VEXRO-332627 format. One record per residue: residue number from 1; residue in three letters; x negated, y negated, z negated of N, C-alpha, C, O in turn. Coordinates in steps of 0.05 Angstrom, whole numbers. Example, Ala and Ser with C-alpha at 12.3 -4.5 7.8 and 13.67 -1.06 7.14 Angstrom:
<recs>
(1; 'Ala'; (-264; 114; -156); (-246; 90; -156); (-264; 66; -156); (-285; 66; -169));
(2; 'Ser'; (-257; 45; -142); (-273; 21; -143); (-258; -1; -157); (-268; -23; -161));
</recs>
This chain:
<recs>
(1; 'Met'; (-17; 24; 0); (0; 0; 0); (-18; -25; 0); (-36; -28; -17));
(2; 'Val'; (-12; -42; 19); (-28; -67; 22); (-14; -89; 7); (9; -96; 13));
(3; 'Arg'; (-29; -101; -11); (-17; -124; -25); (-19; -150; -8); (-39; -154; 6));
(4; 'Gly'; (1; -165; -10); (1; -191; 4); (-17; -211; -9); (-23; -209; -33));
(5; 'Lys'; (-26; -231; 7); (-44; -251; -4); (-28; -270; -22); (-7; -280; -15));
(6; 'Val'; (-40; -273; -47); (-26; -290; -67); (-32; -319; -61); (-56; -327; -59));
(7; 'Glu'; (-12; -335; -58); (-15; -363; -52); (-21; -378; -78); (-6; -376; -98));
(8; 'Met'; (-43; -393; -79); (-50; -408; -103); (-42; -437; -99); (-45; -449; -77));
(9; 'Lys'; (-32; -449; -120); (-24; -477; -119); (-28; -490; -147); (-32; -476; -167));
(10; 'Arg'; (-27; -515; -148); (-32; -530; -172); (-11; -524; -193); (13; -523; -187));
(11; 'Ile'; (-20; -521; -219); (-2; -517; -241); (11; -543; -248); (-2; -563; -254));
(12; 'Gln'; (37; -543; -247); (52; -568; -251); (52; -577; -280); (50; -601; -285));
(13; 'Asn'; (55; -559; -299); (56; -566; -327); (28; -573; -337); (9; -558; -334));
(14; 'Ala'; (26; -597; -349); (0; -607; -358); (-13; -590; -380); (-37; -585; -379));
(15; 'Thr'; (4; -581; -399); (-7; -564; -421); (-17; -538; -411); (-39; -529; -418));
(16; 'Ser'; (-1; -525; -394); (-10; -499; -382); (-35; -503; -365); (-53; -486; -365));
(17; 'Arg'; (-36; -525; -351); (-59; -531; -334); (-84; -534; -350); (-105; -524; -343));
(18; 'Gln'; (-83; -548; -374); (-106; -552; -391); (-115; -526; -404); (-139; -520; -406));
(19; 'Val'; (-96; -509; -412); (-102; -483; -424); (-116; -465; -404); (-136; -452; -410));
(20; 'Thr'; (-106; -465; -379); (-118; -448; -358); (-146; -458; -351); (-164; -442; -346));
(21; 'Phe'; (-149; -484; -351); (-176; -496; -345); (-196; -487; -366); (-219; -479; -359));
(22; 'Ser'; (-189; -488; -392); (-207; -480; -413); (-215; -451; -411); (-238; -444; -414));
(23; 'Lys'; (-195; -433; -406); (-201; -405; -404); (-218; -399; -380); (-239; -385; -383));
(24; 'Arg'; (-211; -409; -357); (-227; -404; -333); (-255; -416; -334); (-274; -405; -324));
(25; 'Arg'; (-257; -439; -347); (-283; -452; -350); (-302; -435; -366); (-325; -430; -359));
(26; 'Asn'; (-292; -426; -389); (-308; -408; -406); (-315; -382; -392); (-337; -372; -396));
(27; 'Gly'; (-297; -372; -376); (-303; -348; -361); (-325; -352; -340); (-342; -335; -337));
(28; 'Val'; (-324; -375; -326); (-345; -381; -306); (-371; -384; -320); (-391; -374; -310));
(29; 'Met'; (-372; -398; -342); (-398; -402; -356); (-409; -375; -366); (-433; -371; -364));
(30; 'Lys'; (-391; -358; -376); (-400; -332; -385); (-411; -315; -363); (-432; -302; -365));
(31; 'Lys'; (-397; -315; -340); (-406; -299; -317); (-433; -310; -306); (-450; -294; -298));
(32; 'Ala'; (-436; -337; -307); (-462; -348; -298); (-484; -340; -316); (-506; -334; -306));
(33; 'Tyr'; (-480; -340; -342); (-500; -332; -361); (-507; -302; -357); (-531; -295; -355));
(34; 'Glu'; (-487; -285; -354); (-492; -257; -351); (-508; -252; -325); (-525; -235; -324));
(35; 'Leu'; (-501; -266; -303); (-514; -262; -278); (-543; -271; -279); (-561; -258; -267));
(36; 'Ser'; (-549; -292; -294); (-576; -302; -296); (-594; -283; -312); (-617; -280; -306));
(37; 'Val'; (-581; -270; -333); (-597; -251; -349); (-600; -225; -335); (-622; -214; -335));
(38; 'Leu'; (-579; -214; -324); (-580; -188; -312); (-596; -187; -286); (-611; -168; -281));
(39; 'Cys'; (-594; -208; -271); (-607; -208; -244); (-631; -227; -243); (-643; -231; -222));
(40; 'Asp'; (-638; -239; -265); (-660; -258; -266); (-658; -279; -244); (-676; -285; -229));
(41; 'Ala'; (-633; -290; -242); (-627; -310; -222); (-628; -338; -234); (-621; -341; -257));
(42; 'Glu'; (-635; -358; -218); (-634; -386; -227); (-607; -397; -220); (-600; -400; -197));
(43; 'Ile'; (-592; -403; -241); (-564; -411; -238); (-559; -438; -252); (-569; -443; -274));
(44; 'Ala'; (-544; -454; -238); (-536; -480; -250); (-506; -484; -243); (-499; -481; -220));
(45; 'Val'; (-490; -490; -263); (-462; -494; -259); (-454; -522; -269); (-462; -529; -292));
(46; 'Ile'; (-440; -537; -253); (-431; -564; -261); (-401; -565; -257); (-391; -559; -235));
(47; 'Ile'; (-387; -573; -277); (-357; -575; -276); (-349; -601; -288); (-357; -609; -309));
(48; 'Phe'; (-331; -615; -273); (-318; -639; -283); (-288; -633; -286); (-275; -623; -268));
(49; 'Ser'; (-278; -640; -310); (-250; -636; -315); (-234; -658; -301); (-245; -676; -288));
(50; 'Gln'; (-207; -655; -302); (-190; -675; -289); (-194; -703; -301); (-190; -723; -287));
(51; 'Lys'; (-200; -704; -326); (-205; -730; -339); (-233; -740; -336); (-240; -761; -347));
(52; 'Gly'; (-251; -724; -322); (-278; -733; -317); (-298; -724; -337); (-321; -733; -337));
(53; 'Arg'; (-291; -705; -354); (-310; -694; -374); (-328; -674; -361); (-319; -657; -345));
(54; 'Leu'; (-354; -675; -368); (-374; -658; -355); (-379; -633; -372); (-381; -634; -396));
(55; 'Tyr'; (-380; -610; -357); (-387; -584; -369); (-409; -572; -351); (-405; -571; -327));
(56; 'Glu'; (-431; -564; -363); (-452; -553; -346); (-466; -530; -360); (-465; -527; -384));
(57; 'Phe'; (-479; -514; -343); (-496; -492; -353); (-519; -488; -333); (-515; -490; -309));
(58; 'Ser'; (-543; -483; -345); (-566; -479; -328); (-583; -458; -341); (-587; -458; -365));
(59; 'Ser'; (-593; -439; -325); (-609; -418; -335); (-637; -427; -342); (-651; -414; -357));
(60; 'Ser'; (-646; -450; -330); (-673; -461; -337); (-670; -491; -341); (-662; -499; -363));
(61; 'Ser'; (-676; -507; -321); (-673; -536; -322); (-654; -545; -301); (-657; -539; -278));
(62; 'Met'; (-634; -560; -310); (-613; -569; -291); (-626; -587; -269); (-620; -583; -246));
(63; 'Gln'; (-643; -606; -277); (-656; -624; -257); (-673; -608; -238); (-674; -614; -214));
(64; 'Lys'; (-688; -588; -249); (-705; -572; -232); (-689; -556; -211); (-696; -554; -188));
(65; 'Thr'; (-667; -546; -220); (-649; -531; -202); (-637; -549; -181); (-635; -542; -158));
(66; 'Ile'; (-629; -573; -190); (-617; -592; -171); (-638; -600; -150); (-632; -602; -126));
(67; 'Asp'; (-663; -606; -158); (-684; -613; -139); (-689; -591; -120); (-694; -595; -96));
(68; 'Arg'; (-689; -566; -131); (-694; -543; -113); (-671; -541; -93); (-676; -534; -70));
(69; 'Tyr'; (-647; -546; -102); (-624; -544; -84); (-626; -566; -62); (-620; -561; -38));
(70; 'Arg'; (-633; -590; -70); (-636; -611; -50); (-657; -605; -29); (-653; -610; -5));
(71; 'Glu'; (-679; -594; -38); (-701; -587; -19); (-691; -565; 0); (-697; -567; 24));
(72; 'Tyr'; (-677; -546; -11); (-667; -525; 6); (-646; -536; 26); (-646; -528; 50));
(73; 'Ala'; (-629; -553; 16); (-608; -564; 33); (-621; -581; 55); (-611; -581; 78));
(74; 'Lys'; (-643; -596; 48); (-656; -612; 68); (-669; -594; 90); (-666; -600; 114));
(75; 'Glu'; (-682; -572; 82); (-694; -554; 101); (-672; -541; 119); (-675; -538; 143));
(76; 'Thr'; (-650; -534; 106); (-628; -522; 121); (-617; -541; 141); (-611; -534; 164));
(77; 'Leu'; (-614; -566; 133); (-603; -587; 151); (-622; -591; 174); (-614; -594; 197));
(78; 'Met'; (-648; -592; 168); (-668; -596; 190); (-668; -572; 209); (-669; -575; 233));
(79; 'Asn'; (-665; -548; 198); (-664; -524; 215); (-639; -524; 232); (-640; -517; 256));
(80; 'Asn'; (-617; -533; 220); (-592; -534; 235); (-594; -555; 257); (-585; -551; 280));
(81; 'Asn'; (-606; -578; 251); (-609; -599; 271); (-628; -589; 293); (-623; -594; 317));
(82; 'Ala'; (-649; -575; 286); (-668; -565; 306); (-653; -545; 324); (-657; -544; 348));
(83; 'Phe'; (-637; -528; 312); (-622; -509; 327); (-602; -522; 346); (-599; -514; 369));
(84; 'Glu'; (-589; -543; 336); (-570; -557; 352); (-584; -572; 375); (-574; -572; 398));
(85; 'Val'; (-607; -583; 369); (-622; -597; 390); (-631; -576; 412); (-630; -582; 436));
(86; 'Glu'; (-640; -553; 402); (-649; -532; 421); (-626; -523; 439); (-629; -520; 463));
(87; 'Gln'; (-602; -520; 427); (-579; -511; 442); (-571; -533; 462); (-564; -527; 485));
(88; 'Arg'; (-572; -558; 453); (-565; -580; 471); (-585; -582; 494); (-577; -588; 517));
(89; 'Met'; (-611; -578; 488); (-631; -578; 510); (-627; -556; 530); (-630; -560; 554));
(90; 'Lys'; (-619; -533; 520); (-613; -510; 538); (-589; -517; 556); (-590; -511; 580));
(91; 'Glu'; (-569; -529; 544); (-545; -536; 561); (-552; -557; 581); (-544; -555; 604));
(92; 'Glu'; (-568; -577; 574); (-576; -597; 593); (-594; -585; 615); (-591; -593; 638));
(93; 'Ala'; (-611; -567; 608); (-628; -554; 628); (-611; -538; 647); (-616; -538; 672));
(94; 'Ala'; (-591; -524; 637); (-573; -509; 654); (-557; -528; 673); (-554; -522; 697));
(95; 'Asn'; (-548; -550; 662); (-534; -569; 679); (-552; -581; 701); (-543; -585; 724));
(96; 'Met'; (-577; -587; 693); (-595; -598; 713); (-602; -578; 734); (-604; -585; 758));
(97; 'Thr'; (-603; -552; 727); (-608; -531; 747); (-585; -530; 767); (-590; -527; 791));
(98; 'Lys'; (-561; -531; 756); (-537; -531; 774); (-537; -555; 793); (-532; -552; 817));
(99; 'Lys'; (-544; -579; 782); (-545; -603; 799); (-566; -601; 820); (-562; -609; 843));
(100; 'Ile'; (-589; -589; 813); (-611; -586; 832); (-602; -567; 855); (-608; -572; 878));
(101; 'Glu'; (-589; -545; 847); (-579; -526; 868); (-559; -540; 887); (-560; -535; 911));
(102; 'Ile'; (-542; -556; 876); (-522; -570; 892); (-536; -590; 911); (-529; -592; 935));
(103; 'Leu'; (-556; -604; 901); (-571; -623; 917); (-587; -608; 939); (-589; -618; 962));
(104; 'Glu'; (-598; -585; 933); (-613; -570; 952); (-594; -561; 975); (-602; -562; 998));
(105; 'Ile'; (-570; -552; 968); (-551; -543; 988); (-543; -567; 1005); (-541; -564; 1030));
(106; 'Ser'; (-538; -590; 993); (-531; -614; 1008); (-553; -623; 1026); (-548; -631; 1049));
(107; 'Lys'; (-578; -621; 1017); (-601; -628; 1033); (-603; -610; 1057); (-608; -620; 1080));
(108; 'Arg'; (-600; -584; 1054); (-602; -565; 1076); (-580; -571; 1096); (-584; -569; 1121));
(109; 'Lys'; (-556; -578; 1087); (-534; -584; 1106); (-540; -609; 1121); (-535; -611; 1145));
(110; 'Leu'; (-552; -629; 1108); (-559; -654; 1122); (-581; -649; 1143); (-583; -663; 1163));
(111; 'Met'; (-598; -629; 1138); (-618; -621; 1157); (-608; -603; 1179); (-623; -594; 1196));
(112; 'Gly'; (-582; -596; 1178); (-570; -579; 1198); (-573; -550; 1192); (-570; -533; 1210));
(113; 'Gln'; (-579; -543; 1168); (-583; -515; 1160); (-560; -505; 1143); (-551; -520; 1125));
(114; 'Gly'; (-552; -481; 1147); (-531; -469; 1131); (-504; -482; 1134); (-488; -484; 1115));
(115; 'Ile'; (-497; -492; 1158); (-472; -505; 1163); (-452; -486; 1177); (-430; -494; 1185));
(116; 'Gly'; (-460; -461; 1180); (-442; -442; 1194); (-416; -438; 1179); (-396; -432; 1191));
(117; 'Ser'; (-417; -439; 1152); (-393; -434; 1136); (-378; -460; 1129); (-358; -459; 1114));
(118; 'Cys'; (-386; -483; 1140); (-374; -509; 1133); (-348; -512; 1149); (-346; -504; 1172));
(119; 'Ser'; (-328; -524; 1136); (-303; -530; 1149); (-305; -555; 1165); (-326; -569; 1165));
(120; 'Met'; (-284; -562; 1180); (-284; -587; 1196); (-287; -611; 1178); (-300; -631; 1186));
(121; 'Asn'; (-273; -611; 1156); (-275; -634; 1138); (-303; -637; 1126); (-313; -660; 1124));
(122; 'Glu'; (-316; -615; 1119); (-343; -616; 1109); (-362; -627; 1130); (-380; -643; 1124));
(123; 'Leu'; (-359; -617; 1155); (-376; -627; 1177); (-372; -657; 1181); (-391; -671; 1187));
(124; 'Gln'; (-347; -665; 1180); (-341; -694; 1184); (-354; -711; 1161); (-364; -732; 1166));
(125; 'Glu'; (-353; -700; 1137); (-365; -715; 1114); (-396; -716; 1118); (-408; -737; 1112));
(126; 'Ile'; (-408; -694; 1128); (-437; -695; 1133); (-444; -715; 1154); (-463; -730; 1152));
(127; 'Asp'; (-427; -716; 1175); (-431; -735; 1197); (-429; -764; 1186); (-445; -781; 1194));
(128; 'Asn'; (-410; -769; 1169); (-407; -796; 1158); (-431; -803; 1140); (-441; -826; 1141));
(129; 'Gln'; (-441; -784; 1125); (-465; -789; 1108); (-489; -796; 1125); (-505; -813; 1119));
(130; 'Leu'; (-492; -781; 1147); (-515; -787; 1165); (-512; -814; 1178); (-532; -828; 1181));
(131; 'Glu'; (-488; -822; 1186); (-484; -849; 1197); (-491; -870; 1177); (-503; -890; 1184));
(132; 'Arg'; (-482; -867; 1152); (-488; -887; 1132); (-518; -888; 1126); (-529; -909; 1122));
(133; 'Ser'; (-531; -864; 1126); (-560; -864; 1122); (-575; -878; 1144); (-593; -894; 1139));
(134; 'Leu'; (-567; -873; 1169); (-580; -886; 1192); (-576; -916; 1191); (-594; -932; 1198));
(135; 'Lys'; (-552; -925; 1184); (-546; -953; 1182); (-564; -966; 1161); (-575; -988; 1166));
(136; 'Asn'; (-567; -954; 1138); (-584; -965; 1117); (-613; -966; 1126); (-627; -985; 1120));
(137; 'Ile'; (-622; -945; 1140); (-649; -944; 1149); (-655; -966; 1169); (-675; -979; 1168));
(138; 'Arg'; (-636; -970; 1188); (-640; -991; 1208); (-640; -1019; 1195); (-656; -1036; 1202));
(139; 'Met'; (-622; -1023; 1176); (-622; -1049; 1162); (-648; -1054; 1147); (-659; -1076; 1148));
(140; 'Arg'; (-658; -1033; 1134); (-684; -1036; 1120); (-707; -1041; 1139); (-725; -1057; 1133));
(141; 'Lys'; (-707; -1027; 1162); (-728; -1030; 1182); (-727; -1059; 1193); (-748; -1071; 1196));
(142; 'Ser'; (-703; -1069; 1199); (-701; -1096; 1209); (-710; -1116; 1189); (-723; -1136; 1196));
(143; 'Gln'; (-704; -1112; 1164); (-712; -1130; 1143); (-743; -1131; 1141); (-755; -1152; 1137));
(144; 'Leu'; (-755; -1107; 1143); (-784; -1105; 1141); (-797; -1120; 1164); (-818; -1134; 1161));
(145; 'Phe'; (-786; -1118; 1188); (-796; -1132; 1211); (-794; -1162; 1207); (-813; -1177; 1213));
(146; 'Lys'; (-772; -1171; 1197); (-768; -1200; 1192); (-788; -1210; 1171); (-799; -1232; 1174));
(147; 'Asp'; (-791; -1195; 1151); (-810; -1203; 1130); (-839; -1204; 1141); (-854; -1223; 1134));
(148; 'Glu'; (-846; -1185; 1157); (-873; -1185; 1169); (-877; -1208; 1188); (-899; -1220; 1188));
(149; 'Ile'; (-857; -1214; 1204); (-859; -1237; 1222); (-862; -1263; 1207); (-879; -1280; 1213));
(150; 'Gln'; (-846; -1266; 1186); (-848; -1290; 1170); (-875; -1292; 1156); (-886; -1314; 1153));
(151; 'Arg'; (-885; -1269; 1147); (-912; -1270; 1134); (-933; -1278; 1154); (-951; -1293; 1147));
(152; 'Leu'; (-932; -1268; 1178); (-952; -1276; 1199); (-950; -1305; 1206); (-970; -1319; 1210));
(153; 'Arg'; (-925; -1316; 1207); (-921; -1344; 1213); (-933; -1361; 1191); (-947; -1381; 1196));
(154; 'Asp'; (-928; -1354; 1167); (-939; -1369; 1144); (-969; -1368; 1144); (-982; -1388; 1138));
(155; 'Arg'; (-980; -1344; 1150); (-1009; -1342; 1151); (-1021; -1359; 1174); (-1042; -1372; 1170));
(156; 'Gly'; (-1007; -1359; 1197); (-1017; -1376; 1219); (-1016; -1405; 1212); (-1034; -1420; 1219));
(157; 'Lys'; (-995; -1413; 1198); (-993; -1441; 1190); (-1016; -1449; 1170); (-1027; -1470; 1172));
(158; 'Leu'; (-1021; -1431; 1152); (-1043; -1436; 1133); (-1070; -1437; 1147); (-1087; -1454; 1140));
(159; 'Leu'; (-1074; -1420; 1167); (-1100; -1421; 1182); (-1102; -1447; 1198); (-1124; -1458; 1199));
(160; 'Leu'; (-1080; -1457; 1210); (-1082; -1482; 1225); (-1088; -1505; 1206); (-1104; -1523; 1212));
(161; 'Glu'; (-1075; -1505; 1182); (-1081; -1526; 1163); (-1110; -1525; 1153); (-1123; -1545; 1150));
(162; 'Glu'; (-1120; -1500; 1149); (-1148; -1497; 1141); (-1167; -1506; 1163); (-1188; -1518; 1157));
(163; 'Asn'; (-1160; -1500; 1188); (-1177; -1509; 1210); (-1177; -1539; 1212); (-1199; -1551; 1216));
(164; 'Ala'; (-1154; -1552; 1209); (-1153; -1581; 1210); (-1169; -1593; 1187); (-1183; -1613; 1191));
(165; 'Arg'; (-1167; -1581; 1164); (-1182; -1592; 1141); (-1212; -1590; 1145); (-1227; -1608; 1139));
(166; 'Leu'; (-1221; -1567; 1155); (-1250; -1563; 1160); (-1259; -1581; 1182); (-1282; -1592; 1180));
(167; 'Ser'; (-1243; -1585; 1203); (-1251; -1603; 1225); (-1254; -1632; 1215); (-1273; -1646; 1222));
(168; 'Glu'; (-1235; -1640; 1198); (-1237; -1668; 1187); (-1261; -1670; 1169); (-1273; -1691; 1168));
(169; 'Lys'; (-1267; -1649; 1154); (-1290; -1650; 1136); (-1316; -1652; 1152); (-1335; -1665; 1143));
(170; 'Cys'; (-1317; -1638; 1175); (-1342; -1638; 1191); (-1343; -1662; 1210); (-1363; -1665; 1224));
(171; 'Gly'; (-1323; -1678; 1211); (-1323; -1702; 1229); (-1316; -1695; 1258); (-1322; -1710; 1276));
(172; 'Leu'; (-1304; -1671; 1262); (-1297; -1663; 1289); (-1267; -1668; 1294); (-1251; -1669; 1276));
(173; 'Arg'; (-1262; -1672; 1321); (-1234; -1676; 1328); (-1220; -1650; 1327); (-1229; -1630; 1339));
(174; 'Pro'; (-1198; -1648; 1312); (-1185; -1622; 1311); (-1174; -1613; 1337); (-1164; -1630; 1353));
(175; 'Arg'; (-1176; -1588; 1342); (-1167; -1577; 1368); (-1137; -1577; 1369); (-1123; -1569; 1350));
(176; 'Gln'; (-1127; -1587; 1392); (-1098; -1589; 1395); (-1087; -1562; 1402); (-1100; -1545; 1414));
(177; 'Ala'; (-1063; -1559; 1394); (-1050; -1533; 1400); (-1044; -1532; 1430); (-1037; -1553; 1441));
(178; 'Pro'; (-1045; -1509; 1443); (-1040; -1507; 1471); (-1011; -1515; 1478); (-993; -1510; 1462));
(179; 'Leu'; (-1008; -1528; 1501); (-982; -1538; 1509); (-965; -1515; 1519); (-975; -1494; 1527));
(180; 'Glu'; (-939; -1520; 1518); (-921; -1500; 1529); (-923; -1499; 1559); (-931; -1519; 1571));
(181; 'Pro'; (-917; -1476; 1572); (-920; -1474; 1601); (-903; -1495; 1616); (-913; -1507; 1636));
(182; 'Gln'; (-879; -1501; 1607); (-862; -1521; 1621); (-874; -1549; 1619); (-874; -1564; 1638));
(183; 'Ala'; (-885; -1555; 1594); (-897; -1581; 1591); (-922; -1584; 1607); (-928; -1605; 1618));
(184; 'Thr'; (-937; -1562; 1610); (-962; -1562; 1626); (-956; -1567; 1655); (-969; -1583; 1668));
(185; 'Gln'; (-935; -1554; 1666); (-928; -1558; 1694); (-918; -1586; 1698); (-924; -1598; 1719));
(186; 'Thr'; (-903; -1597; 1679); (-893; -1625; 1682); (-916; -1644; 1683); (-916; -1662; 1700));
(187; 'Arg'; (-936; -1641; 1666); (-959; -1659; 1665); (-975; -1656; 1691); (-986; -1676; 1700));
(188; 'Ser'; (-979; -1631; 1701); (-994; -1627; 1726); (-980; -1641; 1749); (-994; -1654; 1766));
(189; 'Ala'; (-954; -1639; 1751); (-939; -1652; 1773); (-942; -1682; 1771); (-946; -1696; 1791));
(190; 'Gln'; (-940; -1693; 1746); (-943; -1722; 1743); (-971; -1731; 1750); (-975; -1752; 1762));
(191; 'Ala'; (-992; -1715; 1744); (-1019; -1722; 1751); (-1023; -1722; 1781); (-1036; -1739; 1792));
(192; 'Gln'; (-1011; -1702; 1795); (-1014; -1701; 1825); (-1000; -1725; 1838); (-1011; -1737; 1856));
(193; 'Gln'; (-976; -1732; 1828); (-963; -1755; 1839); (-979; -1781; 1834); (-980; -1798; 1852));
(194; 'Lys'; (-992; -1783; 1811); (-1008; -1806; 1805); (-1032; -1808; 1824); (-1038; -1830; 1833));
(195; 'Glu'; (-1045; -1785; 1830); (-1068; -1785; 1848); (-1060; -1792; 1876); (-1074; -1807; 1889));
(196; 'Met'; (-1038; -1781; 1885); (-1028; -1788; 1912); (-1022; -1818; 1915); (-1027; -1830; 1935));
(197; 'Gly'; (-1010; -1829; 1894); (-1004; -1857; 1894); (-1030; -1874; 1895); (-1031; -1894; 1910));
(198; 'Asn'; (-1050; -1866; 1880); (-1076; -1880; 1881); (-1089; -1879; 1909); (-1100; -1899; 1918));
(199; 'Cys'; (-1087; -1856; 1922); (-1099; -1853; 1949); (-1085; -1871; 1969); (-1097; -1884; 1985));
(200; 'Ser'; (-1058; -1872; 1968); (-1043; -1888; 1986); (-1049; -1918; 1982); (-1052; -1933; 2001));
(201; 'His'; (-1051; -1926; 1957); (-1058; -1953; 1951); (-1086; -1961; 1961); (-1090; -1983; 1971));
(202; 'Gly'; (-1105; -1942; 1959); (-1132; -1947; 1969); (-1133; -1950; 1999); (-1148; -1967; 2010));
(203; 'Ile'; (-1117; -1933; 2013); (-1117; -1935; 2042); (-1105; -1961; 2051); (-1116; -1973; 2070));
(204; 'Gln'; (-1085; -1971; 2039); (-1072; -1996; 2047); (-1090; -2019; 2042); (-1089; -2038; 2058));
(205; 'Asn'; (-1106; -2019; 2022); (-1123; -2042; 2015); (-1150; -2043; 2030); (-1163; -2064; 2030));
(206; 'Ser'; (-1158; -2020; 2042); (-1184; -2020; 2056); (-1182; -2029; 2084); (-1160; -2026; 2096));
(207; 'Asp'; (-1204; -2042; 2096); (-1205; -2051; 2125); (-1214; -2029; 2142); (-1236; -2019; 2140));
(208; 'Val'; (-1197; -2021; 2160); (-1202; -1999; 2178); (-1204; -2010; 2207); (-1185; -2023; 2216));
(209; 'Glu'; (-1227; -2005; 2221); (-1230; -2013; 2249); (-1215; -1995; 2267); (-1219; -1971; 2267));
(210; 'Thr'; (-1197; -2007; 2283); (-1181; -1991; 2301); (-1187; -1996; 2330); (-1175; -1984; 2347));
(211; 'Asp'; (-1208; -2014; 2337); (-1215; -2019; 2365); (-1231; -1996; 2376); (-1248; -1985; 2363));
(212; 'Leu'; (-1225; -1989; 2402); (-1239; -1968; 2416); (-1261; -1979; 2433); (-1255; -1997; 2449));
(213; 'Leu'; (-1286; -1971; 2430); (-1310; -1981; 2444); (-1318; -1960; 2464); (-1322; -1937; 2457));
(214; 'Ile'; (-1322; -1969; 2490); (-1330; -1951; 2511); (-1357; -1959; 2521); (-1361; -1983; 2526));
(215; 'Gly'; (-1376; -1941; 2524); (-1403; -1948; 2534); (-1424; -1944; 2513); (-1418; -1936; 2490));
(216; 'Leu'; (-1449; -1949; 2522); (-1471; -1945; 2503); (-1472; -1967; 2483); (-1465; -1990; 2489));
(217; 'Pro'; (-1480; -1961; 2461); (-1482; -1982; 2441); (-1505; -2001; 2448); (-1524; -1993; 2461));
(218; 'Asn'; (-1503; -2026; 2438); (-1524; -2046; 2443); (-1548; -2039; 2427); (-1546; -2037; 2402));
(219; 'Ile'; (-1571; -2037; 2440); (-1596; -2030; 2427); (-1615; -2053; 2430); (-1619; -2063; 2452));
(220; 'Cys'; (-1626; -2062; 2410); (-1645; -2084; 2410); (-1673; -2073; 2412); (-1682; -2057; 2395));
(221; 'Trp'; (-1687; -2081; 2433); (-1715; -2072; 2437); (-1734; -2094; 2427); (-1730; -2117; 2434));
(222; 'Ser'; (-1751; -2087; 2412); (-1770; -2107; 2402); (-1793; -2110; 2420); (-1812; -2125; 2415));
</recs>
């Protein structure tokens, strides 16, 4: 026959509660003493009554036992924390392994490997990822080109300023920058027109003999 579990609850009558407390307290203290003697165990019992009165028993020194308990509890707590940290590290390592496997699979798919089992939606998503990647790469490449061009322009400007400064320091005329092709052609045309104008003006101002002479020239014999 199996006995049912007896439900324990607080004694409502104050007098009965105090009598039960005294009997059970004395019984606990007696059992603690017997256990310490029979088994050579270090035992400490601390009991506070409902009114806050202290009852205690110690087989040796209460403070020594309490210090020993605190040291043991500290070691136990540290061991539990170390165990929890170890378990958490194992879980994190397992999660990282799963993430790495997923990334490896995704990388192979982006490289065109292992896509035989992919559905149409998965292939479309891979295509979209590649398009976004190419767009970002082109934007980055264009930006690098712009930065390099600007850097070369700035360097060229600094070199021209340094050349002008050194020329002024040495008393030399700074070298002018080469003209643009259109400006060079314009200046060449203007120079040609100016030369032709000078030639025409010279011909008009000079005395030209236009008479035709027939016969031997006059020779003076001495």
